[in-house]
N, C-alpha and C positions, 0 to 999 in steps of 0.2 A: 293753850287749855284755858278754862276757864275760871281755875283756881293754882292757889299756890299748893306747893307742896307742905308748907305749916298747915294749911287749913284740911289738907288732903287726912292729914293724922291727927288733926283736933277731931274730925269726925271720929276714926276711932276710935279716940279718946271718951268721945261722951257717948259714944257705944257701949263701948267697956263696962263703964260706969252704971248706965242704965240696965244692963242686960247681963251684970256678972254672975249671976246664978243660974241665968239660961243657959249663958254659953258655957258653961263645965256641966250643966244640966246634957247640952247636946253633945257635949266631948264624951262623957261618961258613958250616953245612950248612944251613943253612934256604936262606941266599941263594944259593947254588950251584944247589941245587935246583930255586927258584922259576924262575932263569933257566934252565936246562936244559927244567923242564915247558913255556915259555911259547915256546919254538920248535918244539915239535909237540904241543900240549894236547890234542889228541884220542888222542895214540897213548901220551901218557905220564901222563893223567889220574890212572889207577891208581897211578901210584907218588906222586903227590902227595898223592892218600887211603890210602897206606898211610905215608907222613909225617908227616901230621895226626895219624894215629892214634897215632903215637909220642911225638909232642908231647903229648897229652893226656894218655897210661898213664905217661908221664915226670913230668908234673904230680900224677896221682893220687899216685902212688906217691912220688916224691923230693920231692914239696912237700907236698900235703895230711898222707899217711900218715906222714910222717916226722917233720914239724918242724910242720906247722899246729894239729896232735890237742894236742900240748903246750898250748896255750892255751886251745884251741877244740875243744871235742866233737864239737861241728855237723862239724868236718872228716871226722871218718868219714865221713861224708854224702856231704861233697863228694866224696871220694878214690873213692867208689863211681859217684856220677854221672858222673865225668871218666871214670872205667875203662870205661861203658857205652857214652863218647861216641867213645872209644876203640876199639869193639869193633864200632859202627857203623861207621868210618869204614873199621875192616879189612873186612864184609862189603860194603862198598858197592865196595871194592876189587876184589872175585872177582864180584863179580854185572852191573857196571855199568859202563861207560865215561861219564866225568864229564869234559866241556869247560871244564873252570877256563880262568881267564886269557881269555878268548875271547869276550867281550860287546862289544858297541860303545858306542859314543853317553858318557852322563853314568854309567851303569854301572861302566863301565869307568872312566873317570876317578876316580870316589871309590872305589872297591874296588879298583885298585892305590897310589890315595892312603893308605889304610888299613893295606895293606900293609907301603908304605914307612914308615907312622908307626908300626907294632908292633915295625919292625925297629930304627928310631933312639928306640923307647920307654928301653932304659934310660941314654941320654944326656940324653935330655928329661927325667926325672925330677933327673936330677944338677943340670942348669941351672937348674930351679925350685926346687932348693932343700938337695935330699936329700943328704946325704953318704953316699958311699960306705965299706963294704959294706951300710949299713942303708939299703938302698934295694931297689926292686923290681927287678928286670934280667929280661933275655931267657930265655923257658922258665917262666916263673913263670902263674900262671891269667890274669890280665888283660891282660898281650901276646900269648898265645897264643889269648884269645877274639878281640881284636883282630883279629888276622893271621886266622883263621878265619873273621871274618865278610867280611872284605875278599876274600879268593878267595871265596868264596859270593857272592857278589855280583860277581863277575865270572866268573859260568858260563851259559853261553849256553843261553836256553832256561826251562823251569820250575826251579826250584830242589827238590830233594830234600826233604821235607819233616820228616823224619826226622834229618837232618844238622843243622838249624835250630833246632831246641828247645830242646836244652840251652845253646848258645851265647847263645841270645834271653835265656832265664833268668837265666844267669850275669851277661849287661851290665847285667842290674837289682842283683843280689847284688853283685859288683863294681866297678859304678858307685857304687854306694854310697857305697866308699869315698873318692872322690874328696871329697866332705865332712863324713863322718864321721871320716876316718882322715888326712884332708888329701894327697890322692893327684889332683893336677889334673888329669892325665893321662891319668886314669882318668874322666874328663868324657865324653872321645872316645868311650870303649867305652860307656857309656850312649846316645850321639846312637846309633850304629854300631847296635846292638843295638836301638832303637826305628827307625830307616831298613828294617833286616830284617827287620821283624815288618811295618811296610807294604809292600815289596816282596811278601813270600810271600804277604799276603793279598790284595793284588794280583793276585798270580797266581791267587789261588782262586776270584775273585770274577768273573774273566775265563781261564776256563779255554780258550777258544777262539782266545784270539789270540794273535798272535805277531806278533814284531818285525821290521822291515823286512828284515834280513838274514837273517834264520831262513825267512821266506815267499820273498824271491828266491832263495834255494839252493837250495828246494825246486822253483821254479819251471824254474832251470836244469838241475835233474835230469831233473824230468819230461820239456824241450827234447829234452834229451840222449837218454833214451829212445824219444822219438817218432822223433827222426831218425834212430837204430839201428833199430828197428821199421821204418821206411820204407823203409829202406836194404835190411835181409833182403829185406823183400816185394819191392823193383824186383831184387835180386839172385835171388830164386827167380821170378819170372815172369821175368826175361832168360833165365835157364837152360833152364826150360820153354818159353819160344819157342825157344831155340838145337835143343831137343832135337825140338821138332815140326819145325821147318826142317829137320834132318839127314833127320828121317824120310821128307819131303816128299819132299826128294833124292834119295833112293833110290831111292824110289818112283817116280821121275821116269824114272830111269839104269835101274831094271830092267824098266821099260815100253820104253824105248828100246830096250835089247837085245832084247826079245821081238818087236817089230815088226821090226826086219833080222833076226832068225832066221827069222820068216817071210816075208822076202821071199826 
């Protein structure tokens, strides 16, 4: 590596001293936003995509470009990659609705667990021996990647491949800090990246497979559609029958009047 462990943590100290108010704001804002989106995930998924894009863009500029480049020239590349991920989230926010925080079963539990872990990340690093401010806090690359992977895992249906590649790659790069730079909290990032890779691979090898809830919902919608169609047909039939009956009644009445006139 082109830097020492002390230089690495000095970058965090400088970052934390410079942006302490922003870091706290990002942390509180993320909690509020996740609670907001979880109440109506389908309608508010685009809002979460935009905010994830803001987090990745913040990492690109405020951490990689402004600070990490001072000790690692590769940080310019990292900044570009994080900016690309931000643009991908912004693009998806305008093109489609992603239903975050909506899957069921073990994926929901694991995904929400990773989200909670990302929010608790600064406190865990301090509890494991790192002193503030020489410690990674919320809003730097590794907790951002953990948060993103957790949110993606909770997404209903197939995961958007374009949104998963960079978090998976960063899980390998950032996860190496767990051993090389003594950041044990990043072992979870490595495990999360491996898990996300497995989920994406399984979905791509079984494209026609649906989870039970999705299949149930589609069945309910089909049943509702059939019921509506049947009711519509019945109504049309009743209306047609009523019209024919009225015509017959009118014809009978006219015939009766004609017979009376003849008499």
